[in-house]
N, C-alpha and C positions, 0 to 999 in steps of 0.2 A: 376675769375673763378666762375661759378655758382655752389656753393656747395649744394644748396638745391635739385638739381636734383638727387644727390646720396641718399637722404633720402628715395626715393621711390624704389630703386633697392632692389630686394629680396636677398640681400647678406650683411651679417654683416660686412665684410671687406669694402665694398663700403660705407655703412652707417657710419662706424667709420672714414674712410678716409675723408668723407665729413665734419667731425667735427675737426679732428686733423692733417690731412695730409698736413701740411704747415710747412716749416722750422721754421718760427717765432713762430708758435703755439707750436711746439715741444720744442723749446728752452725756451719758457715761462714755460711749464710744467717741464722741467729739472730744471730750477731755483727754481720753487715752491717746487719741491722734495728736493732740496738742502737747503731750508730754507730762500730763498729770497722772501719776501712777500709784501714789500711796492712798490708802483708804481715807485717812484723815483729810488729806488735800482734796480728794474727790468730794467728801462730805461737806467740807467747808466751801468749796467752789460752787457746788450745786445747791447747797442749802436744803438738802433732802433729809428726810427722817432716816435714822440709822437702819431701821428694819427694811425700808424700801430700798436703800442702797445695797444692803446685804443681799436682799432677794435678787436684785438685778445682776449683781456681781456673780452670785451663785448660778443664775440662769445662763449668763454669758460663759461661765466656766464649763458648765455641763454641756453647753452647745459646742464647745471647742473653739470659741472665739477669743477667749483670753485664758491666760494661765496665772496662777497665784504663786507668788514667791515670798518666802519669809526673809525679811531683811533685819529683824531684831528678835531676840529670844526672850528677853525679860524687860517688859512684858512682850508677848508675841505680837509682832506687827507684820503686815503683808503689803506687798505692792502687786500691781496687776499689769501684765504685759499682753499685748495683742499677739495672737498666734498668726500663722500664715493666713488662715481662714478669716481672722479678724481684720488683718491688713487688706484683704480683698474687698472689704466693705468701704474702703476709703472713697472710691468713686461714688458710691451710693450716698454717703454722708455729704460729700461735696455737691452732688446733684440736688439734694434737699436744701442745702445752704444756698445754692444759686437760685433756686426757685423762690425761697424766702427773701433773698436779696432783691429779686425782681418784683415780687408781689406784696411783701409784708414789711418792707423796711423804708418807711417814708422819709427818714432822715439819712438814708444811705446805708450801705452794708456795714455791719458791725466789725467785720474782719475783711482785710484785703489779702489776696493771694498773689505771690510772685513765683513764677516758675524758675527754679534754681538753674536749670539747664540753659535757658536762654536769657535769664535775667529780666524778663518782662512781666508786668502785671498781667493777670489772666483771670478768666472766668471758666469754670468747667463746662464741658459739653460732652454729650454721649456721641462717640464716633465709631464708624465702621472699622472693625479690626483688619480689614483688607486694604481699603483705599484711604482711610483717614477722614472721609467725609462725615459731616454731622448727620446723625440719625434723628429723624422726626417721625411722628405718626403718619405723616402724609407720604413718606417715601420708603416705607418698610412693608414688606409682605410677610405674613405669618402663615406657616404651614404646620400640619400636625407633626409632632416629634415622636420618637419611639417610646417615650414615657407617658404620653398623653392617653387619656381614656375618658369615656363617658361615665361620669360618677358625680356624686354630690360635690358641689363647688365648681364643677366644670361642665355641667349638662348642656347648656346652650352653646358655650364656646366649642365644645367637642363637636356638636352638630354643625356649627358654622364652619369649622375647620375641615370637617369631612366633606362638606359640599352637599348638594342636593342628593337625596336617595336615588339610586339607580332603579329603573323600572324595567 
């Protein structure tokens, strides 16, 4: 898949998908969030081919989501740490997990979450940054932003956001 073509689409979802929308990439991120940082541990946990893992780690490094750190010189070994931009994807990964728990986990969720601040079990929700209320597609209005434009990948959306043409 040519991921670079998504970088030019005037849509933050398309641009983000070009970086992280791949099952192996999301699983690498999951493992990093869970504290698996060393290459060999990632390979062993995921059961992924070394060339695939190396490619995903390179992509995440190039995108600025992780950084590579040498922890051994002979032979050279690396571990991978999330950058601030990588940490910012935590909510995205949790949202995907919550959807999978609701719709694709007939035996129940594979992992349970406890919010350390309050000590209660929790499930992630997307919430308003102002009032804290849950955001759903039924109660959010979308308006054109300064970076939006009529272009490939956003043609119909740009037209709908702009409203009917003025006569």
